[in-house]
N, C-alpha and C positions, 0 to 999 in steps of 0.2 A: 523588420528589427534595423539597422541601421547599419550599411554597408562598412563604415570607418571601423564600427563594432567587431565585426564577421574579418575582416582585415587585416586587424590585430590580430585574432584571436588565429587566425593562418601564419603570422608571421611569427607570432611567439612562440609557436608549435609545427614545426615544420612538419612534425609525421603526421599532423592531423590531412594533410594536402592530400592525402590519397591512401589507398588498403593496400593490401597485398596483390600483386597480382593474380594467385589462384581465387580470391573472392572476389576482385572487380569481372572474373571468367564467371566464377557460380552466379553473380548479379546480371550478366548479360545472359546467360541459360536462362534463370528462373525469369527474364522480362520478354524473354523470345517464345510466342504462344507453338513456334514449330520445335522447341528444344525438346530431348530425348532423353530418357534416363542413363544409355549410354555415355553420351555426350557431358552430363553430370557427374558421371563417376569416372570419368577420364580425365574431368581436369582435378577433383577431389584427390584420385591417387599421385597427384605430382607434389601433395605435401603430406609426408609421411606422416606429420605431428596432427595434424589436421584429421587424417584416415585413423589414425589410433584412435584418435578421440573421439569420433562420430561410430567407429565400431564398440567401441567402451558404453557407450551412449544407449546406444538401439539395443545394446544386449542387456541393459536396467531391466531393474525389475516393472518398472513406469511400461514400458513395452512389452514383456510377456513374452519374445519369440520364442512359436513351437519347438524352434531348434537355433543352436548358436550361426549368430550371423559373423560370416568370414571374411566377405570383400564390403567392397561399395556398394557394389552390382548389388547384390543381393539385399544390402541396406536399404537403396532406394529401392528395390523393385516393395520389399515387406512395407517401409513406412510411408513411402510417398518421394516425388520429386520435390512439394512445394515442404513437406515435415524438412526433409534433410538437407534445405538450403537454408531457411528458417535456424536450422541447428548450428547447421556450419559459419552463419553469419555471426550469431550471439557469441560460440565460441571464441570465432577469429577476433572481435570487438574485445570480448572481454581479454583476451591475449595484449591487445593491441596499448591499453588504459589501465592494466591493471596496476602496473608501477608509478601514473603522472603525477606528478603533485604533492602536497604534502601536507597540508589542513586538512583537508577528512582522511578518517581513519579510514582505510582500504577494505581491512578487516568488517566494521561493522556497515561499510558501503556496501561491499557485494554479497554480505548476508542480508542484508534488505532489497538489492532488488536482487538475488535470488528466491526470496521470498513472493514478493511479487510478480514476478515471471513464473512461479510455481502456481501459484493462488490464482494467476489469470489462465494459467491452460486447465486448472479446474473447471473454472467459471465457465471459460468458452465450450468446455463439453458440454457441461449444465448447459448454458442455453444455447447449443447446437448450431456452435459456428465452428468453421473450418476450415483452413486445417488447424488443429487448438497450440500446434507447434505456432504458429505468426503470433500468438498471442503469447508466449512463452519467450520467445523471442523482443516484440516489441515490451516487455514485461522486464525485462533483463535489461534493458536500453535504455528506462522509462529517465532515469534520473542523468543520463552521459552529457547533459548538458552541464549541472552540476562540477561535474572534471574539469570541464573544459573552459569554464568561468574561473574556477579555483586557479585552474592555470597560470589563465592570461589574467589576472586580475584579482591575485590572493588577498589583499590587504580592504580591497571594498568587498570580496567574498567575506573574507571574515570579518568585518564589520555587519555586514548584512545579515550573515547568519547570527551576532549575539542580537540584533533585533528582531529576529526572526522569534527566537529562545524568549525574549521579554515580553512577547504574545504578537506581535505584529506578522502580520499573513506576509513570507516571505518572497509569493509571486510579484504582491505589492511596492517592497520594498527594492526589488530586481527593476522591476519598471520603471520606477524613480530614477534609479542608478544608471541602467543603460539604455531605458528605451526599450526592454524587451525581460522575458526570464528565462528561465533554465528548460523548463521545457518547449517554447522554441527554437531556442540554442541548440540543443538535441535534433527537436526536427530539423534544423535547417542544414544542422552537419551533414545528417543522415540523408538528408534528400540531396546534397552534392556527392555523395557517394554516391547516389543511383540506388540504394536501398528501394524494396516494393513500398509503392506509393501510402498500401494501407499501415504497414510499419511507422513510416513516418508521422504521420499523421497522430497515432494512437501515443507516439513521443507528444508529439505535438500539445496535446490537449488532451494530459493526463490532471491537470488542476481544474480543469474549466468545468461550473457550475452548469448542469442541463436542466432543461424543462420537464413537466412532468409526461411523457406520453409522447417523447421525442426518439423514437425508435426507428427509423430508416436506416437498413442495410449498413450503409456506410459512415453510420456513427456507431456501428456496435465494438467493432476490435477500440475502439476509444472509449466506450462504454466499461468493455472490461478491464479494461491498465488503469483506468479512474478509480473502480470498485475493487481493485484488489489494491491498489496502491490506498483508498482510503481502511483498509480492514487490516493492515500490517501491524503486524506488534513491532516488528524489530525499528527503528531507525537510526541514522549512523548521525543524526542533529537531535539533539531536545525538539520537540514542537509543544505548541499550548493547548490546554482543552477547545475542542472543535466547535464552533459558536453554531448559533442556530441554523445559518445557510449553509452550514459543510453538513450538519449530523442530517438536515431534510434532502441534503445531495446521495448522501447514502441509501436514505429511503429511496430515493427516486430511481435509481442506478437500478436497483434492484427488482424493484419494480417494471422499467424500462427493458430489463435482460428478463423478463419473464421469470425470475428465481423466487420460491420462497423461500420464507424468511427460517424455517429447518432446513433447506439446502445449503441453503449461505454460513448456516451454520456449522453445518457437515464439512463445508468447505475450508471451512477455521481451522477445527478441532485440531487434525492431527498436523501444522504448518510447523511445527518446532520440531516435531521428529520428520517432517518432509525434508528441510533444509537440511538439517543434518546429512540423512540417506543420500539427498540426492546431490551435494556439493562434491560427494566425493566421487563420481560416473564423470562427473561435469570439472570437476579439475579445479572448484573453486574455492579459494582459501577463502574459510570465514569463521576460520579460529576452532579451537577444542570443544567438546562435548559440556568441557567444566564452565569454558566461556558461556556458553550458548545461553547453558542451566543459569549460572550468575547473575546475565541481563537480566531471563524472562523474572530472575527475584527480586533484580534493583527495579522491574516494572512493577512488578505487583507492589511491594514495599512504597513505591514512589504515587500509586494507584491509590494505597491506602494513607496517604497524606493526603492527598488530594481530597479522599470522601472524608475526610475529618477536620479538612477548612471547609467541605459546604458545610457539611453538620453542622459548625458554628457557626456560619451563616447564617445558615436556617434559622436557628438558637437567638442572633441578634434580631435576625426579621422579625421570632414572635414577640420580643421584649417590645421593640419601637412598635410595633400592632398593638398591641398594650397598654402603651403609653398612648396611644393616640384613641382621644375622647369622641371621637363622632361616632355613630352609630353606625357612620353608611359602609366605615372600616369592616364592619363584623362580618360579612362573606368572606372577605380576604385572609380575616383572621382566623376562620373554621377549614378553608381552604388549605392555609402556610402549619397549618397546627394538623390536619389530618395527612400532608407531606411526610413530616417529620416521621412518621414511624417507619416510612419507607426507606429513608434515608437510615436509618437503626438499622433496618433489616438487613440492607447492606453490608453494612460495618459490619455486623454479626457473619457474613458470607464471606467476608476477606479473613476474617481471623479464621474461621473453621476451615479455608481452603488454603491456607499457608503452609501448611505441611506437605501438602503435593509437590511444593519444591523444594522441598526441602535438602532432599540427597545433594544438591548444586551445591548448598555451602558447607553442607558436613563435606564435601569432599568425594562422599561413597557416592558419586553417578557413574557408573558406567557404563551405562545399555541407555542412550537417547530414545529406544522404543518404549521405557518401562514408565516415559513422564509426560503427559498429559497434556495438551493446552489448554482444557475446557476451565481451570479456574484464570487462565489468563480472561480470557473471550468473554465471559461470564462477568469479570469485575470490570473490564474495558468498557463493556455496554454500561453495563450498570452505572457507571459515574458518570461516562458521557452521557447519559440519560438524564441523572441529577443535576449536571451542571447547567445544560439546556435548560431544563423545568427552572433551576433557580430562578436563571435570568429572566426569564418570563414572569418570576413571582415578583421577581422586586421591580419590575417592570410596573407591573400593578400595585404595589406599596407605594409606588413615587408619587400615584394620582393620589394626591394628599385629601382629596376630597371625596373620594370613594368612586365607585361605579359603580353602573346600572348593572340589572342582573343579568343581559344580556353577553356581556363581557366577560361577568365572573364564570356564566354558563360555556362560554365557547371557550375560555383557560380552563375548564375543571375539563370538557373534553378531549382538549389537545393533550393535557397530561395525562387524562386514560389511556389515552391512542398514544404515547409514546412509551408508559408503561407496558403495556399491551404488545407490545412490538420487540419486547426485550425477547427474546428467544425462551424457548419452552424448557425449564428446569434452570430457571434463574426466579427471582424472589416477586413475588406477588404483593400487592397494595392497594386496598380500599380508600378511593379519594372518593 
């Protein structure tokens, strides 16, 4: 990153130059291998607000303590020094940033961040990463660089977001504008504050595309947060459909972390209700239940429109192939035609599933636990798969002279593989 960029960030936002003294001391203790439970507890007790928040968190259903935890000493003994440190860092930095800037919708931003944090914690537990709360902290802070860039460069930031919403990758636009991106800005800031290196690295690499089999321990937390961000449903800005590289990265991350599709599906299933429930313990403002369900309905309807558009594109592709006289295109015609049924089936699923989120639009939703995330998860996966496969089919159709049997076979194998990777319970297709 250019030193001038960070210099301007610090000049424009004096409050970013340092953390509260209590958190500085917490970080110093966390970085000291000879630190003790009593020393950490003693520092946290200096801040009554932080003490109250930590006690509320460690008494939440997630930790399920055998008895109520009433002191910070008990909290550290019960959940561990590193866990308490991570939660304290996340909570304090949230307080520091919650009112910065004006362009980004703060409620949507922290809803997305909390979803990624909770999902990171789940994935960490499934992947055997300890402590899982370190993944939670990294997930909550993963997009902190966006808030920093927005505060320092409001006009450029807004312009870049508009470009990203039109289909250009945000990190690429940021790189052209500032010579860095929001992930690296966040990493640099957290490094300046001397946060644990593992958290800084995870924040800085949450958009990196990883290679298959890249499973070194030092990359594990990076990949956990990266995957959690990939599968998040609530975003604070519009994002385009994933391209082939992004779709492939999700699969690679899942395999690198040793997760099955069933396990990943279970992680995704309850995120809407978990975000709502956990926000009350963390004191993170994410909007009302009605707001959350309204956004879920919006997401569902948006995916329905995308599926309709993809269906239309597929029909146009069939018409184009029908008008092409050459016999070499016949295998591609058959491939496109057989894939059409899969798209029809997905549209039917969307129509059948919309009733599960109807309480949000009718104003009757009063219990977030009654809402299942399954329709959103199912439809997102299906539409993303259709989008990627159609891009592959369009590439084949652009080959005016047709292509050999091996190319067609490879394409069919790829399509079968992508459809097979959809979670169980989704529509199946014969291609």
